[in-house]
Every structure is written in structure tokens, then in C-alpha cells.
N, CA, C, O and the ligand as a Tripos MOL2 file, in Angstrom:
@<TRIPOS>MOLECULE
protein
  289   287    73     0     0
PROTEIN
NO_CHARGES

@<TRIPOS>ATOM
      1 N         -81.7100   28.5310  139.2660 N.3       1 VAL1
      2 CA        -80.7180   27.6150  139.8650 C.3       1 VAL1
      3 C         -80.7300   26.2820  139.1220 C.2       1 VAL1
      4 O         -79.6770   25.7040  138.8530 O.2       1 VAL1
      5 N         -81.9280   25.7980  138.7940 N.am      2 SER2
      6 CA        -82.0010   24.5060  138.1210 C.3       2 SER2
      7 C         -81.3070   24.5680  136.7560 C.2       2 SER2
      8 O         -80.7810   23.5710  136.2620 O.2       2 SER2
      9 N         -81.3200   25.7760  136.1570 N.am      3 ASP3
     10 CA        -80.6650   25.9350  134.8570 C.3       3 ASP3
     11 C         -79.1660   25.6850  134.9880 C.2       3 ASP3
     12 O         -78.5580   25.0050  134.1610 O.2       3 ASP3
     13 N         -78.5870   26.2480  136.0420 N.am      4 VAL4
     14 CA        -77.1490   26.0650  136.2720 C.3       4 VAL4
     15 C         -76.8330   24.5980  136.5430 C.2       4 VAL4
     16 O         -75.8270   24.0650  136.0750 O.2       4 VAL4
     17 N         -77.7100   23.9610  137.3040 N.am      5 LEU5
     18 CA        -77.5060   22.5490  137.6130 C.3       5 LEU5
     19 C         -77.5440   21.7170  136.3350 C.2       5 LEU5
     20 O         -76.7230   20.8240  136.1290 O.2       5 LEU5
     21 N         -78.5250   22.0350  135.4770 N.am      6 ASP6
     22 CA        -78.6440   21.3050  134.2190 C.3       6 ASP6
     23 C         -77.3700   21.4140  133.4050 C.2       6 ASP6
     24 O         -76.8740   20.4410  132.8370 O.2       6 ASP6
     25 N         -76.8540   22.6510  133.3710 N.am      7 ARG7
     26 CA        -75.6540   22.8790  132.5630 C.3       7 ARG7
     27 C         -74.4560   22.1160  133.1400 C.2       7 ARG7
     28 O         -73.6550   21.5390  132.4040 O.2       7 ARG7
     29 N         -74.3550   22.1260  134.4570 N.am      8 ALA8
     30 CA        -73.2530   21.4050  135.1000 C.3       8 ALA8
     31 C         -73.3670   19.9150  134.8120 C.2       8 ALA8
     32 O         -72.3790   19.2190  134.5770 O.2       8 ALA8
     33 N         -74.6140   19.4540  134.8390 N.am      9 GLN9
     34 CA        -74.8450   18.0360  134.5920 C.3       9 GLN9
     35 C         -74.5110   17.6690  133.1490 C.2       9 GLN9
     36 O         -73.9010   16.6330  132.8860 O.2       9 GLN9
     37 N         -74.9140   18.5260  132.2250 N.am     10 ALA10
     38 CA        -74.6390   18.2750  130.8120 C.3      10 ALA10
     39 C         -73.1430   18.2480  130.5680 C.2      10 ALA10
     40 O         -72.6380   17.4200  129.8100 O.2      10 ALA10
     41 N         -72.4320   19.1730  131.2260 N.am     11 LEU11
     42 CA        -70.9840   19.2410  131.0760 C.3      11 LEU11
     43 C         -70.3320   17.9600  131.5960 C.2      11 LEU11
     44 O         -69.4030   17.4120  131.0020 O.2      11 LEU11
     45 N         -70.8650   17.5120  132.7340 N.am     12 GLU12
     46 CA        -70.3190   16.3020  133.3370 C.3      12 GLU12
     47 C         -70.5320   15.0980  132.4130 C.2      12 GLU12
     48 O         -69.6510   14.2540  132.2540 O.2      12 GLU12
     49 N         -71.7150   15.0430  131.8160 N.am     13 GLU13
     50 CA        -72.0000   13.9230  130.9260 C.3      13 GLU13
     51 C         -71.1070   13.9530  129.6910 C.2      13 GLU13
     52 O         -70.6470   12.9190  129.2060 O.2      13 GLU13
     53 N         -70.8730   15.1820  129.1910 N.am     14 MET14
     54 CA        -70.0050   15.3130  128.0260 C.3      14 MET14
     55 C         -68.5940   14.8510  128.3540 C.2      14 MET14
     56 O         -67.9480   14.1620  127.5640 O.2      14 MET14
     57 N         -68.1270   15.2460  129.5390 N.am     15 GLU15
     58 CA        -66.7760   14.8480  129.9420 C.3      15 GLU15
     59 C         -66.6730   13.3360  130.0910 C.2      15 GLU15
     60 O         -65.6770   12.7210  129.7110 O.2      15 GLU15
     61 N         -67.7240   12.7570  130.6530 N.am     16 ARG16
     62 CA        -67.7160   11.3130  130.8270 C.3      16 ARG16
     63 C         -67.7030   10.6210  129.4640 C.2      16 ARG16
     64 O         -66.9640    9.6580  129.2570 O.2      16 ARG16
     65 N         -68.5200   11.1140  128.5420 N.am     17 ALA17
     66 CA        -68.5830   10.5200  127.2200 C.3      17 ALA17
     67 C         -67.2400   10.6530  126.5080 C.2      17 ALA17
     68 O         -66.7920    9.7250  125.8340 O.2      17 ALA17
     69 N         -66.6080   11.7980  126.6600 N.am     18 ALA18
     70 CA        -65.3120   12.0040  126.0130 C.3      18 ALA18
     71 C         -64.2790   11.0500  126.5930 C.2      18 ALA18
     72 O         -63.4460   10.5100  125.8650 O.2      18 ALA18
     73 N         -64.3370   10.8440  127.9030 N.am     19 GLY19
     74 CA        -63.4040    9.9300  128.5430 C.3      19 GLY19
     75 C         -63.6030    8.5160  128.0480 C.2      19 GLY19
     76 O         -62.6350    7.8030  127.7800 O.2      19 GLY19
     77 N         -64.8610    8.1040  127.9240 N.am     20 VAL20
     78 CA        -65.1600    6.7640  127.4380 C.3      20 VAL20
     79 C         -64.6540    6.5990  126.0210 C.2      20 VAL20
     80 O         -64.0780    5.5690  125.6730 O.2      20 VAL20
     81 N         -64.8720    7.6230  125.2020 N.am     21 LEU21
     82 CA        -64.4160    7.5550  123.8140 C.3      21 LEU21
     83 C         -62.9090    7.4240  123.7500 C.2      21 LEU21
     84 O         -62.3780    6.6410  122.9620 O.2      21 LEU21
     85 N         -62.2130    8.2020  124.5880 N.am     22 ALA22
     86 CA        -60.7530    8.1690  124.5750 C.3      22 ALA22
     87 C         -60.2580    6.7880  124.9610 C.2      22 ALA22
     88 O         -59.3450    6.2470  124.3380 O.2      22 ALA22
     89 N         -60.8710    6.2170  126.0010 N.am     23 VAL23
     90 CA        -60.4680    4.8850  126.4430 C.3      23 VAL23
     91 C         -60.7820    3.8720  125.3540 C.2      23 VAL23
     92 O         -59.9830    2.9780  125.0730 O.2      23 VAL23
     93 N         -61.9640    4.0200  124.7380 N.am     24 ARG24
     94 CA        -62.3750    3.0630  123.7200 C.3      24 ARG24
     95 C         -61.4180    3.0950  122.5250 C.2      24 ARG24
     96 O         -61.0420    2.0500  121.9960 O.2      24 ARG24
     97 N         -61.0320    4.2960  122.1080 N.am     25 SER25
     98 CA        -60.1530    4.3860  120.9420 C.3      25 SER25
     99 C         -58.7800    3.8230  121.2790 C.2      25 SER25
    100 O         -58.0860    3.2980  120.4080 O.2      25 SER25
    101 N         -58.3930    3.9340  122.5380 N.am     26 LEU26
    102 CA        -57.1130    3.3520  122.9560 C.3      26 LEU26
    103 C         -57.1690    1.8360  122.8740 C.2      26 LEU26
    104 O         -56.1960    1.1810  122.5010 O.2      26 LEU26
    105 N         -58.3360    1.2870  123.2310 N.am     27 CYS27
    106 CA        -58.4590   -0.1640  123.2580 C.3      27 CYS27
    107 C         -58.5990   -0.7380  121.8590 C.2      27 CYS27
    108 O         -58.0390   -1.7930  121.5610 O.2      27 CYS27
    109 N         -59.3440   -0.0530  120.9990 N.am     28 SER28
    110 CA        -59.6330   -0.6310  119.6900 C.3      28 SER28
    111 C         -58.4750   -0.4630  118.7240 C.2      28 SER28
    112 O         -58.3220   -1.2540  117.7940 O.2      28 SER28
    113 N         -57.6600    0.5590  118.9350 N.am     29 ALA29
    114 CA        -56.5590    0.7900  118.0010 C.3      29 ALA29
    115 C         -55.2520    0.9890  118.7550 C.2      29 ALA29
    116 O         -54.7280    2.1000  118.8460 O.2      29 ALA29
    117 N         -54.7470   -0.0920  119.2840 N.am     30 PRO30
    118 CA        -53.4880    0.0540  120.0150 C.3      30 PRO30
    119 C         -52.3460    0.3430  119.0600 C.2      30 PRO30
    120 O         -52.1650   -0.3530  118.0610 O.2      30 PRO30
    121 N         -51.5930    1.3530  119.3680 N.am     31 THR31
    122 CA        -50.4410    1.6490  118.5220 C.3      31 THR31
    123 C         -49.2210    1.8740  119.3990 C.2      31 THR31
    124 O         -49.3260    2.3300  120.5380 O.2      31 THR31
    125 N         -48.1000    1.5530  118.8610 N.am     32 ASN32
    126 CA        -46.8460    1.7840  119.5610 C.3      32 ASN32
    127 C         -46.4220    3.2220  119.2980 C.2      32 ASN32
    128 O         -46.0480    3.5630  118.1760 O.2      32 ASN32
    129 N         -46.4780    4.0650  120.3210 N.am     33 PRO33
    130 CA        -46.1390    5.4790  120.1150 C.3      33 PRO33
    131 C         -44.6520    5.6670  119.8320 C.2      33 PRO33
    132 O         -44.2450    6.7140  119.3300 O.2      33 PRO33
    133 N         -43.8380    4.6570  120.1510 N.am     34 PHE34
    134 CA        -42.4140    4.7370  119.8680 C.3      34 PHE34
    135 C         -42.1260    3.8870  118.6470 C.2      34 PHE34
    136 O         -42.5790    2.7460  118.5470 O.2      34 PHE34
    137 N         -41.3800    4.4440  117.7320 N.am     35 ALA35
    138 CA        -41.1020    3.7030  116.5080 C.3      35 ALA35
    139 C         -40.0680    2.6240  116.7670 C.2      35 ALA35
    140 O         -39.8450    1.7540  115.9250 O.2      35 ALA35
    141 N         -39.4340    2.6790  117.9400 N.am     36 GLY36
    142 CA        -38.3350    1.7630  118.2050 C.3      36 GLY36
    143 C         -38.7750    0.4340  118.7770 C.2      36 GLY36
    144 O         -39.8280    0.3190  119.4050 O.2      36 GLY36
    145 N         -37.9440   -0.5670  118.5430 N.am     37 CYS37
    146 CA        -38.1700   -1.8990  119.0810 C.3      37 CYS37
    147 C         -37.8240   -1.9140  120.5620 C.2      37 CYS37
    148 O         -36.8190   -1.3360  120.9780 O.2      37 CYS37
    149 N         -38.6710   -2.5860  121.3680 N.am     38 LEU38
    150 CA        -38.4070   -2.6660  122.8060 C.3      38 LEU38
    151 C         -37.2220   -3.5780  123.0920 C.2      38 LEU38
    152 O         -36.5850   -3.4840  124.1420 O.2      38 LEU38
    153 N         -36.9400   -4.4600  122.1410 N.am     39 GLY39
    154 CA        -35.8630   -5.4130  122.3620 C.3      39 GLY39
    155 C         -34.5000   -4.8350  122.0590 C.2      39 GLY39
    156 O         -33.6140   -4.8540  122.9130 O.2      39 GLY39
    157 N         -34.3200   -4.3230  120.8570 N.am     40 CYS40
    158 CA        -32.9860   -3.9060  120.4300 C.3      40 CYS40
    159 C         -32.8820   -2.3940  120.2390 C.2      40 CYS40
    160 O         -31.7830   -1.8650  120.0660 O.2      40 CYS40
    161 N         -34.0290   -1.6900  120.2700 N.am     41 GLY41
    162 CA        -33.9710   -0.2410  120.1410 C.3      41 GLY41
    163 C         -33.9050    0.2410  118.7060 C.2      41 GLY41
    164 O         -33.9940    1.4390  118.4380 O.2      41 GLY41
    165 N         -33.7480   -0.7000  117.7830 N.am     42 GLU42
    166 CA        -33.7280   -0.3240  116.3710 C.3      42 GLU42
    167 C         -35.1410    0.0500  115.9300 C.2      42 GLU42
    168 O         -36.1240   -0.3570  116.5480 O.2      42 GLU42
    169 N         -35.2250    0.8170  114.8710 N.am     43 GLU43
    170 CA        -36.5380    1.1860  114.3670 C.3      43 GLU43
    171 C         -37.2290   -0.0350  113.7780 C.2      43 GLU43
    172 O         -36.6230   -0.8120  113.0390 O.2      43 GLU43
    173 N         -38.5100   -0.1950  114.1160 N.am     44 ILE44
    174 CA        -39.2710   -1.3190  113.5750 C.3      44 ILE44
    175 C         -39.5650   -1.0350  112.1090 C.2      44 ILE44
    176 O         -39.9050    0.0870  111.7350 O.2      44 ILE44
    177 N         -39.4280   -2.0740  111.2850 N.am     45 GLU45
    178 CA        -39.6610   -1.9150  109.8560 C.3      45 GLU45
    179 C         -41.0130   -1.2670  109.6030 C.2      45 GLU45
    180 O         -42.0150   -1.6900  110.1800 O.2      45 GLU45
    181 N         -41.0600   -0.2290  108.7350 N.am     46 PRO46
    182 CA        -42.3300    0.4670  108.4500 C.3      46 PRO46
    183 C         -43.4210   -0.4890  107.9650 C.2      46 PRO46
    184 O         -44.5960   -0.3100  108.2840 O.2      46 PRO46
    185 N         -43.0270   -1.4990  107.1980 N.am     47 ALA47
    186 CA        -44.0200   -2.4510  106.6950 C.3      47 ALA47
    187 C         -44.6480   -3.2230  107.8500 C.2      47 ALA47
    188 O         -45.8480   -3.5010  107.8640 O.2      47 ALA47
    189 N         -43.8030   -3.5590  108.8110 N.am     48 ARG48
    190 CA        -44.3010   -4.3060  109.9830 C.3      48 ARG48
    191 C         -45.2080   -3.4090  110.8210 C.2      48 ARG48
    192 O         -46.2520   -3.8440  111.3070 O.2      48 ARG48
    193 N         -44.7960   -2.1510  110.9850 N.am     49 ARG49
    194 CA        -45.6090   -1.2270  111.7610 C.3      49 ARG49
    195 C         -46.9490   -0.9710  111.0830 C.2      49 ARG49
    196 O         -47.9690   -0.7850  111.7460 O.2      49 ARG49
    197 N         -46.9300   -0.9640  109.7560 N.am     50 ALA50
    198 CA        -48.1690   -0.7310  109.0180 C.3      50 ALA50
    199 C         -49.1010   -1.9310  109.1520 C.2      50 ALA50
    200 O         -50.3160   -1.7830  109.2760 O.2      50 ALA50
    201 N         -48.5040   -3.1250  109.1230 N.am     51 ALA51
    202 CA        -49.3090   -4.3430  109.2100 C.3      51 ALA51
    203 C         -49.7820   -4.5770  110.6320 C.2      51 ALA51
    204 O         -50.8720   -5.1040  110.8540 O.2      51 ALA51
    205 N         -48.9570   -4.1810  111.5990 N.am     52 LEU52
    206 CA        -49.2700   -4.4440  113.0100 C.3      52 LEU52
    207 C         -48.8950   -3.2130  113.8260 C.2      52 LEU52
    208 O         -47.8100   -3.1460  114.4050 O.2      52 LEU52
    209 N         -49.8000   -2.2420  113.8680 N.am     53 PRO53
    210 CA        -49.4930   -0.9630  114.5390 C.3      53 PRO53
    211 C         -49.1520   -1.1320  116.0100 C.2      53 PRO53
    212 O         -48.4960   -0.2760  116.6030 O.2      53 PRO53
    213 N         -49.5990   -2.2390  116.6000 N.am     54 SER54
    214 CA        -49.3490   -2.4260  118.0280 C.3      54 SER54
    215 C         -48.0240   -3.1200  118.2840 C.2      54 SER54
    216 O         -47.6540   -3.3660  119.4320 O.2      54 SER54
    217 N         -47.3080   -3.4350  117.2060 N.am     55 ALA55
    218 CA        -46.0450   -4.1560  117.3700 C.3      55 ALA55
    219 C         -45.0730   -3.3370  118.2060 C.2      55 ALA55
    220 O         -44.8310   -2.1620  117.9310 O.2      55 ALA55
    221 N         -44.5230   -3.9730  119.2270 N.am     56 LEU56
    222 CA        -43.5750   -3.2770  120.1050 C.3      56 LEU56
    223 C         -42.1450   -3.7050  119.8190 C.2      56 LEU56
    224 O         -41.1930   -3.1170  120.3330 O.2      56 LEU56
    225 N         -42.0050   -4.7410  118.9880 N.am     57 ARG57
    226 CA        -40.6610   -5.2510  118.7200 C.3      57 ARG57
    227 C         -40.4940   -5.5090  117.2320 C.2      57 ARG57
    228 O         -41.4680   -5.7350  116.5140 O.2      57 ARG57
    229 N         -39.2670   -5.4730  116.7850 N.am     58 CYS58
    230 CA        -38.9950   -5.8250  115.4000 C.3      58 CYS58
    231 C         -39.2000   -7.3290  115.2370 C.2      58 CYS58
    232 O         -39.2990   -8.0620  116.2210 O.2      58 CYS58
    233 N         -39.2610   -7.7700  114.0150 N.am     59 LEU59
    234 CA        -39.5650   -9.1760  113.7390 C.3      59 LEU59
    235 C         -38.5680  -10.0980  114.4410 C.2      59 LEU59
    236 O         -38.9450  -11.1180  115.0190 O.2      59 LEU59
    237 N         -37.2950   -9.7220  114.3790 N.am     60 GLU60
    238 CA        -36.2540  -10.5410  114.9870 C.3      60 GLU60
    239 C         -36.4870  -10.7200  116.4830 C.2      60 GLU60
    240 O         -36.4670  -11.8370  117.0000 O.2      60 GLU60
    241 N         -36.7090   -9.6020  117.1670 N.am     61 CYS61
    242 CA        -36.8880   -9.6580  118.6200 C.3      61 CYS61
    243 C         -38.1860  -10.3620  118.9720 C.2      61 CYS61
    244 O         -38.2500  -11.0930  119.9610 O.2      61 CYS61
    245 N         -39.2320  -10.1450  118.1610 N.am     62 GLN62
    246 CA        -40.5090  -10.7900  118.4260 C.3      62 GLN62
    247 C         -40.3630  -12.2990  118.3250 C.2      62 GLN62
    248 O         -40.8910  -13.0400  119.1540 O.2      62 GLN62
    249 N         -39.6380  -12.7520  117.2990 N.am     63 GLU63
    250 CA        -39.4580  -14.1900  117.1160 C.3      63 GLU63
    251 C         -38.6190  -14.7700  118.2450 C.2      63 GLU63
    252 O         -38.8950  -15.8670  118.7290 O.2      63 GLU63
    253 N         -37.6040  -14.0400  118.6600 N.am     64 ALA64
    254 CA        -36.7620  -14.4950  119.7700 C.3      64 ALA64
    255 C         -37.6000  -14.6190  121.0350 C.2      64 ALA64
    256 O         -37.4630  -15.5820  121.7890 O.2      64 ALA64
    257 N         -38.4800  -13.6230  121.2630 N.am     65 LEU65
    258 CA        -39.3430  -13.6320  122.4380 C.3      65 LEU65
    259 C         -40.2830  -14.8220  122.4040 C.2      65 LEU65
    260 O         -40.4880  -15.4950  123.4140 O.2      65 LEU65
    261 N         -40.8600  -15.0800  121.2200 N.am     66 GLU66
    262 CA        -41.8090  -16.1870  121.1150 C.3      66 GLU66
    263 C         -41.1090  -17.5270  121.3130 C.2      66 GLU66
    264 O         -41.6730  -18.4590  121.8880 O.2      66 GLU66
    265 N         -39.8650  -17.6080  120.8250 N.am     67 ARG67
    266 CA        -39.1070  -18.8400  121.0480 C.3      67 ARG67
    267 C         -38.8760  -19.0470  122.5370 C.2      67 ARG67
    268 O         -38.9920  -20.1620  123.0470 O.2      67 ARG67
    269 N         -38.5420  -17.9420  123.2410 N.am     68 ARG68
    270 CA        -38.3060  -18.0430  124.6800 C.3      68 ARG68
    271 C         -39.5860  -18.4640  125.3960 C.2      68 ARG68
    272 O         -39.5650  -19.2840  126.3140 O.2      68 ARG68
    273 N         -40.7190  -17.8710  124.9450 N.am     69 GLU69
    274 CA        -41.9910  -18.1800  125.6190 C.3      69 GLU69
    275 C         -42.3640  -19.6390  125.4280 C.2      69 GLU69
    276 O         -42.9970  -20.2470  126.2910 O.2      69 GLU69
    277 N         -41.9650  -20.1960  124.2850 N.am     70 ARG70
    278 CA        -42.2630  -21.6100  124.0310 C.3      70 ARG70
    279 C         -41.2690  -22.5130  124.7430 C.2      70 ARG70
    280 O         -41.4180  -23.7350  124.7560 O.2      70 ARG70
    281 N         -40.2650  -21.9040  125.3280 N.am     71 GLY71
    282 CA        -39.2860  -22.6810  126.0580 C.3      71 GLY71
    283 C         -38.2940  -23.3910  125.1610 C.2      71 GLY71
    284 O         -37.7550  -24.4330  125.5340 O.2      71 GLY71
    285 N         -38.0510  -22.8490  123.9990 N.am     72 LEU72
    286 CA        -37.0910  -23.4770  123.0840 C.3      72 LEU72
    287 C         -35.7200  -22.8120  123.1840 C.2      72 LEU72
    288 O         -34.7880  -23.2110  122.4860 O.2      72 LEU72
    289 ZN        -35.5630   -5.6060  117.8230 Zn       73 ZN73
@<TRIPOS>BOND
     1     1     2 1
     2     2     3 1
     3     3     4 2
     4     3     5 am
     5     5     6 1
     6     6     7 1
     7     7     8 2
     8     7     9 am
     9     9    10 1
    10    10    11 1
    11    11    12 2
    12    11    13 am
    13    13    14 1
    14    14    15 1
    15    15    16 2
    16    15    17 am
    17    17    18 1
    18    18    19 1
    19    19    20 2
    20    19    21 am
    21    21    22 1
    22    22    23 1
    23    23    24 2
    24    23    25 am
    25    25    26 1
    26    26    27 1
    27    27    28 2
    28    27    29 am
    29    29    30 1
    30    30    31 1
    31    31    32 2
    32    31    33 am
    33    33    34 1
    34    34    35 1
    35    35    36 2
    36    35    37 am
    37    37    38 1
    38    38    39 1
    39    39    40 2
    40    39    41 am
    41    41    42 1
    42    42    43 1
    43    43    44 2
    44    43    45 am
    45    45    46 1
    46    46    47 1
    47    47    48 2
    48    47    49 am
    49    49    50 1
    50    50    51 1
    51    51    52 2
    52    51    53 am
    53    53    54 1
    54    54    55 1
    55    55    56 2
    56    55    57 am
    57    57    58 1
    58    58    59 1
    59    59    60 2
    60    59    61 am
    61    61    62 1
    62    62    63 1
    63    63    64 2
    64    63    65 am
    65    65    66 1
    66    66    67 1
    67    67    68 2
    68    67    69 am
    69    69    70 1
    70    70    71 1
    71    71    72 2
    72    71    73 am
    73    73    74 1
    74    74    75 1
    75    75    76 2
    76    75    77 am
    77    77    78 1
    78    78    79 1
    79    79    80 2
    80    79    81 am
    81    81    82 1
    82    82    83 1
    83    83    84 2
    84    83    85 am
    85    85    86 1
    86    86    87 1
    87    87    88 2
    88    87    89 am
    89    89    90 1
    90    90    91 1
    91    91    92 2
    92    91    93 am
    93    93    94 1
    94    94    95 1
    95    95    96 2
    96    95    97 am
    97    97    98 1
    98    98    99 1
    99    99   100 2
   100    99   101 am
   101   101   102 1
   102   102   103 1
   103   103   104 2
   104   103   105 am
   105   105   106 1
   106   106   107 1
   107   107   108 2
   108   107   109 am
   109   109   110 1
   110   110   111 1
   111   111   112 2
   112   111   113 am
   113   113   114 1
   114   114   115 1
   115   115   116 2
   116   115   117 am
   117   117   118 1
   118   118   119 1
   119   119   120 2
   120   119   121 am
   121   121   122 1
   122   122   123 1
   123   123   124 2
   124   123   125 am
   125   125   126 1
   126   126   127 1
   127   127   128 2
   128   127   129 am
   129   129   130 1
   130   130   131 1
   131   131   132 2
   132   131   133 am
   133   133   134 1
   134   134   135 1
   135   135   136 2
   136   135   137 am
   137   137   138 1
   138   138   139 1
   139   139   140 2
   140   139   141 am
   141   141   142 1
   142   142   143 1
   143   143   144 2
   144   143   145 am
   145   145   146 1
   146   146   147 1
   147   147   148 2
   148   147   149 am
   149   149   150 1
   150   150   151 1
   151   151   152 2
   152   151   153 am
   153   153   154 1
   154   154   155 1
   155   155   156 2
   156   155   157 am
   157   157   158 1
   158   158   159 1
   159   159   160 2
   160   159   161 am
   161   161   162 1
   162   162   163 1
   163   163   164 2
   164   163   165 am
   165   165   166 1
   166   166   167 1
   167   167   168 2
   168   167   169 am
   169   169   170 1
   170   170   171 1
   171   171   172 2
   172   171   173 am
   173   173   174 1
   174   174   175 1
   175   175   176 2
   176   175   177 am
   177   177   178 1
   178   178   179 1
   179   179   180 2
   180   179   181 am
   181   181   182 1
   182   182   183 1
   183   183   184 2
   184   183   185 am
   185   185   186 1
   186   186   187 1
   187   187   188 2
   188   187   189 am
   189   189   190 1
   190   190   191 1
   191   191   192 2
   192   191   193 am
   193   193   194 1
   194   194   195 1
   195   195   196 2
   196   195   197 am
   197   197   198 1
   198   198   199 1
   199   199   200 2
   200   199   201 am
   201   201   202 1
   202   202   203 1
   203   203   204 2
   204   203   205 am
   205   205   206 1
   206   206   207 1
   207   207   208 2
   208   207   209 am
   209   209   210 1
   210   210   211 1
   211   211   212 2
   212   211   213 am
   213   213   214 1
   214   214   215 1
   215   215   216 2
   216   215   217 am
   217   217   218 1
   218   218   219 1
   219   219   220 2
   220   219   221 am
   221   221   222 1
   222   222   223 1
   223   223   224 2
   224   223   225 am
   225   225   226 1
   226   226   227 1
   227   227   228 2
   228   227   229 am
   229   229   230 1
   230   230   231 1
   231   231   232 2
   232   231   233 am
   233   233   234 1
   234   234   235 1
   235   235   236 2
   236   235   237 am
   237   237   238 1
   238   238   239 1
   239   239   240 2
   240   239   241 am
   241   241   242 1
   242   242   243 1
   243   243   244 2
   244   243   245 am
   245   245   246 1
   246   246   247 1
   247   247   248 2
   248   247   249 am
   249   249   250 1
   250   250   251 1
   251   251   252 2
   252   251   253 am
   253   253   254 1
   254   254   255 1
   255   255   256 2
   256   255   257 am
   257   257   258 1
   258   258   259 1
   259   259   260 2
   260   259   261 am
   261   261   262 1
   262   262   263 1
   263   263   264 2
   264   263   265 am
   265   265   266 1
   266   266   267 1
   267   267   268 2
   268   267   269 am
   269   269   270 1
   270   270   271 1
   271   271   272 2
   272   271   273 am
   273   273   274 1
   274   274   275 1
   275   275   276 2
   276   275   277 am
   277   277   278 1
   278   278   279 1
   279   279   280 2
   280   279   281 am
   281   281   282 1
   282   282   283 1
   283   283   284 2
   284   283   285 am
   285   285   286 1
   286   286   287 1
   287   287   288 2
@<TRIPOS>SUBSTRUCTURE
     1 VAL1         2 RESIDUE 1 A VAL
     2 SER2         6 RESIDUE 1 A SER
     3 ASP3        10 RESIDUE 1 A ASP
     4 VAL4        14 RESIDUE 1 A VAL
     5 LEU5        18 RESIDUE 1 A LEU
     6 ASP6        22 RESIDUE 1 A ASP
     7 ARG7        26 RESIDUE 1 A ARG
     8 ALA8        30 RESIDUE 1 A ALA
     9 GLN9        34 RESIDUE 1 A GLN
    10 ALA10       38 RESIDUE 1 A ALA
    11 LEU11       42 RESIDUE 1 A LEU
    12 GLU12       46 RESIDUE 1 A GLU
    13 GLU13       50 RESIDUE 1 A GLU
    14 MET14       54 RESIDUE 1 A MET
    15 GLU15       58 RESIDUE 1 A GLU
    16 ARG16       62 RESIDUE 1 A ARG
    17 ALA17       66 RESIDUE 1 A ALA
    18 ALA18       70 RESIDUE 1 A ALA
    19 GLY19       74 RESIDUE 1 A GLY
    20 VAL20       78 RESIDUE 1 A VAL
    21 LEU21       82 RESIDUE 1 A LEU
    22 ALA22       86 RESIDUE 1 A ALA
    23 VAL23       90 RESIDUE 1 A VAL
    24 ARG24       94 RESIDUE 1 A ARG
    25 SER25       98 RESIDUE 1 A SER
    26 LEU26      102 RESIDUE 1 A LEU
    27 CYS27      106 RESIDUE 1 A CYS
    28 SER28      110 RESIDUE 1 A SER
    29 ALA29      114 RESIDUE 1 A ALA
    30 PRO30      118 RESIDUE 1 A PRO
    31 THR31      122 RESIDUE 1 A THR
    32 ASN32      126 RESIDUE 1 A ASN
    33 PRO33      130 RESIDUE 1 A PRO
    34 PHE34      134 RESIDUE 1 A PHE
    35 ALA35      138 RESIDUE 1 A ALA
    36 GLY36      142 RESIDUE 1 A GLY
    37 CYS37      146 RESIDUE 1 A CYS
    38 LEU38      150 RESIDUE 1 A LEU
    39 GLY39      154 RESIDUE 1 A GLY
    40 CYS40      158 RESIDUE 1 A CYS
    41 GLY41      162 RESIDUE 1 A GLY
    42 GLU42      166 RESIDUE 1 A GLU
    43 GLU43      170 RESIDUE 1 A GLU
    44 ILE44      174 RESIDUE 1 A ILE
    45 GLU45      178 RESIDUE 1 A GLU
    46 PRO46      182 RESIDUE 1 A PRO
    47 ALA47      186 RESIDUE 1 A ALA
    48 ARG48      190 RESIDUE 1 A ARG
    49 ARG49      194 RESIDUE 1 A ARG
    50 ALA50      198 RESIDUE 1 A ALA
    51 ALA51      202 RESIDUE 1 A ALA
    52 LEU52      206 RESIDUE 1 A LEU
    53 PRO53      210 RESIDUE 1 A PRO
    54 SER54      214 RESIDUE 1 A SER
    55 ALA55      218 RESIDUE 1 A ALA
    56 LEU56      222 RESIDUE 1 A LEU
    57 ARG57      226 RESIDUE 1 A ARG
    58 CYS58      230 RESIDUE 1 A CYS
    59 LEU59      234 RESIDUE 1 A LEU
    60 GLU60      238 RESIDUE 1 A GLU
    61 CYS61      242 RESIDUE 1 A CYS
    62 GLN62      246 RESIDUE 1 A GLN
    63 GLU63      250 RESIDUE 1 A GLU
    64 ALA64      254 RESIDUE 1 A ALA
    65 LEU65      258 RESIDUE 1 A LEU
    66 GLU66      262 RESIDUE 1 A GLU
    67 ARG67      266 RESIDUE 1 A ARG
    68 ARG68      270 RESIDUE 1 A ARG
    69 GLU69      274 RESIDUE 1 A GLU
    70 ARG70      278 RESIDUE 1 A ARG
    71 GLY71      282 RESIDUE 1 A GLY
    72 LEU72      286 RESIDUE 1 A LEU
    73 ZN73       289 GROUP 0 **** ****
């Protein structure tokens, strides 16, 4: 019986470790799964996506957003 318990426990630990890894990789390498800009829907320039994988907006929309955030 203890053998079965050990195996269940090992499985549980593996699942927990895999979950932590998945969460960690999500946090360390945020990427925009959609190639499109959230602002205008146009495709974000490949160069911009390469430089900033987490970019959700094209340069134009990002700049417009930042201007709005600054209250200009
Ligand atoms: Zn845009």
C-alpha cells in the first residue's frame, strides 16, 4: 500500500512542478499570442514583435496610448 501512496505522491509532486514551470515560463517570457495590434487590429511590425515580444500594440497605437496616459 505504501508503494502506491509513494507513487501517487510522486505524481502529485511532478504535476505541481510542471504547473510551477508553466506559470514561471509565462511570467518570464510574456508574448502576444495574437500578431494583431489591440488598438487598430493591424499586424504589429515583425521587427517590433521581435524586439518586444510582449507588445500588444503597434508603435502608432502604443505612442497614442502613452500620450493619453500622460494626459497630453
Ligand atoms: Zn495599432
